[in-house]
N, C-alpha and C positions, 0 to 999 in steps of 0.2 A: 540556600543550603539544602542538601538532600534530606528527605523526610526522616531518615534514621539518624540524622546528626542533630543533636540538641544545641541550639544557639546559646551562648553564654548569657547569663542573666545580667540585670542592670548593674549589679555590684561587682561583677567579675572584671578583673583586670586582664587585658590582653597584652601579652608581652611581645615586643618586637625585637627579635634577636638578629643582629646584623653581623655577618661574617664578611670582612673585606680582605680576607687573606688568600683569595684566589690569585691567579696571575693578573695583576691589575696595577694601575697607576693611582688609584684612589680618586680618579677624576669624577666619578659618579657621586661619591660622597661629597666632594667639594661642590659639585653642581647643585646638590640638594640644598645646600646652605643658601642658595639664591632663590629657592622656590617661594612663591608669593600667593599661589591660588590652589591650595592653601600653603602656608609656610610650615616647615617642620616644627617650629615652635608652637603653632596653633594645634598641631596634631599631638605633640608631647604634653601640652598643658590642658588638653581637652577643651579648647576654646570654640569648637564647632558644635552647633546644636545637635543633640542626640548621639554624639560620638561616644563610644564606650570608653571606660578608663583604659589608658594606654601607658605602658611602661616601656620606654625606648632604650634599648641596650645597644648603643651605636658608639663606636670608638670616638667619633668626633665630638659628641656632646655629653656622653654619660659621665656624670660626676662621681659615680660609684666605681671608681677604678683606683687601685692602689697597689701595694706590694704583693707579689705572688704569695698566695696563701693567707693574705690579710683579711680582716673582716669585710673590707670593701673591695675584695678582689673581683675585678670585672668578669673574669672567666668563670666565676662560680655560678653565674646565671646560666651559662651554657651547660655546666655540669649538672645543675638542677634539672634542666630540660632533659638531659640525657638520662637522668635517673627517674624521670617521670614525675618530678616534683614541681613542674612549672607548666601548668595548663590553664587556658590555651595559649599557644604562642604561634606567631607567624615568623617564618625564617626568611631573611633577605640575604642573598648571596651576591657579592660583587667580585668580578674577576673571573677569568676563564678557569676551567677545571683541568689540571694536567693529568696525564696518565702515569700514575706512580709505578706502573709495571716497567717503565723505562728509566726509572731514577737510580737504578743500581744500588749502591750501598748508602746513598744519601736520600734526599727527598726534594721535590720541587718546591712545595710551599706548605706551610703549617700555621697553626693557630694555637699558641700557648703550649705548655708542656704537661705531660702526664704527671700528676702529683706523686704517684707511686714509683715511677721509674725515672722521672726527671727528663725523659726523652720528649722531643717534639711530637705533637699530635698533628698529623697531616690534615690539610683541608678536606681531602677526600674522606678521611675517617670521620670527621665531624659531620659531613653531609650524610654519610652512611648511617650514622647514629641518630641524627636529628630529623632527617626527612620523613621517616615513618611515623614520627610522633607529632609533626607539625600540622597545624590547622590548614596552612597553605604556605607556598613558597613563591617568592618573587625573585626572578633573575633580573638584577639591576644593571643596565648598560649592555653594550654589544658584546663585550667579552664574556659576561655571564650568560647571555642569551644564546649566542651562536659561536662563540670562540674568539671572534674579533682578531686583533693584531697578533696575539700570541698563537693563534691557530693557523697562521699563514703557511703556505706550502714551504716545506724545508725546515719547519721548526723542530727542535729536538725533544720537546716535551709531550707531544701527542695531545696538545691542548684541545679542548672542546667546550661547547656550551652546556649549561645545566640540563636541557632536554636531551642532549646527546648522552650525557652521563647517566641520568636517571631513566631515560626512555621517553619518547615522545607521547606515549600512551599512559605515562605514570599519572597516578592520582593520589592526592593527600588523603588522610583519614576522613576529611570532610568532603571528599569527592572532587577536589579542585585539581586541575592540571597545573603544571608550572606556569606561572604568569610571567610573560616576557615583556620587559619594557626596554627596548634597545635604544641606542644612541651612543655616540663616541665624541664627547661624553653625552650623557643622558640629558634631555631637555628637563629642567628642574621641575616644572609644574606637572609634566607627564608622570613623573615618578610619585610626587606627593599626592596627586589626584588618584593614582592607582592604589596607593597605600590607603587613602581615605575610603575608597570604594570597598576594598577588602575588609576594612574594619567595620564599615556599616553592614556589609554582607555577613560578617561573622556574628554581629549582634542581631541578625534577623531583620534588618531594615532595608536590605537591597536584594534584588534577585541575583542569580548566578552571573558572574562577570562575563560579558560577551567577548569572546576571543576569536581571532581569525585562525586559519590553518597553520600559521606560524606562531600561535599562542600569544599574539599581541592584542591588547585591548582595541576593539574595532572602532570605538568612537575617537581614538587617538590616531590610529594608523590605517583608517579605512579609505583615505584619499591620498593621491600622489602629491609630491612637492609641487609639480607643475599646476595641479588644479587649484592650489592655494597661493600661487606665486604672483606677485604684482607684475612680473615681466611676461606673463603668459600671453598677454595681448600682442606683444611684439613678435612672439613666435607665430601667432596666427597670421600676422601681416608679413611674415618672412623677413623680419628685421633682426639681424643677429649681430651680437657684439664680435668685434675682431680683436679686441684687446681689453684687458681689465680696466675698470673705471667707466666703462660704457653703461648706459642705463638700459640697453637692449637685452634681448634674450641671450643667455650664456651657453646654450647648447653647443655651439661650434667651438667653444674654448674649454669644453670638458664637463659640462653640467649634465648629470644623469637624472635631473628632476622629473622628466616625463614618465619615468618608470619606477621611481623610488617611493615607497610608502612612508610618508612622514608629514607631520603637521607643523613643522617649524616655521615655514613662511607665513602661515595663518596666525600661529600663536606667538611668534617672536621668541625671544630668549628670556628677557625679564620685562615685566609690565608691558608686554606686547611689542617691545623694541628689540631689534637685532634678529639673528637667525641668518643662516648662510647666504641665500640669494638676496635677502633683504639688504645686506651690507656689501653686496658685490662679490660674494664668494660662490664658487660652484658647489653643487651637491655632489658628494663623492659616494653616496649610498650607504652611509654608516648605520642605518637602521635595518639593513637587509641581511639575510642569512649568508649571502655570497660575498659579503665584505670581509677583507679588502681585495682578495685575489681577483674576483670577477670584475672589479671596477678599475683595475690598473691597466696601463699607466695613467695616473691622474693627470688632469689638465690636457689630455688629448681628446679630440672629438670622439664621443662614443660611436662604436661601429654602426649602430642603427641610426645615429644622428645624421650621417651622410645621406642616407636614403630618405629619411623623413624631411630633412631640411630642403633637399632637392625637390621632393614631391610637393612641398607646400609653397614653393616660390611662385608658380603661376597663379595659384589661388590667392596668395598674399598680394601679388601685384594687382590682380583684379579687384580685390576687396579694398585696397588703398585707393584705387581710382574711383570706385563707386562711393566710397566714404567722403572723398574730397568733393564730389558733386553734391552729395547730400549735405555735407558740412557747409558749403557755400549757400545753399538754400536756407538752412537753419540759422545761419549767421546774419540774417537780415530781419529787420522788424516788419510786421505786417503793414501794408500800405495805408491802412486807415488811421494810423497814429500820426496825426499832423494838426497844425493849427488851421483855422479857416472858418467860414460861415456855413459850410456844408458838412453834414454828418455822412461819412462814407463807410460806416461800420457794418451796414446791412441791417441795422435796427429798424423794426417796424412798430411805430407807436400804436397803441390800442385805439380803436375807433369808438 
């Protein structure tokens, strides 16, 4: 935390306000229910050592939701935050942000109604109201981080990611930039781990969250898919799959893993199991700002793949030959392991 920002004390409850009313399929919310390291239940119930008190206001699990205007009205938490009555809070945004300048007489997306007018409050307006008051903001999923599917060329909404909407240099009142955790959908533990980090940081127990130039947590997105992929050894040996179902490297059938920043092959999807290349699927670059436009058409060999796979073939052939020779040598036991009356191990008894 910056020196001029006071960390909440031990008794302070940090509110987690989740808006899933951007242009979204709610896939990131659904994914988070599968998180295990930690689980969302552990975060909500304060089961982690030293974790500050947390109140999670998330449509998927918040039991405090009822009729509009009722005592348990879910949206009242957001209204309190808007009025400055709910501090501190962390805002989570799921879904891409449309440009309401293009919506004409209607609106692209909204989150509840204005109690005074009965009219919908747009998602943009909620972000405009809450962002300046938030301790920090997390963009959850590729749509919220960089625009994703809804921001493809030709879309009518002018959709964009949260950093595009707020500005890439935007800072919260605690000095935090937008924290981007991309994925389509998001890898569950990547999001729960980032949430946990920010909660520890908010309580003064962790340093400033390390982010790359695309605002992704560096410990999660600092390596490429290829660097963590079990199939990378086949690439080095120039052994490429020609059809799905092969155990070999998938680059020639459309995998962008060598250039995509993502930890899914290492982390898996749940309990270390699953993840695109781990189960025979190609990487289509869903954690990258250029997704999806720059990665299409899917399932075609990436343009750079033709050059790199051609260049690696002579090297791969040489390495395979050398390794076969070495392998044959290593696949034999040493000659002194035998029965008989003579010791041939080279042992010299003490005199």
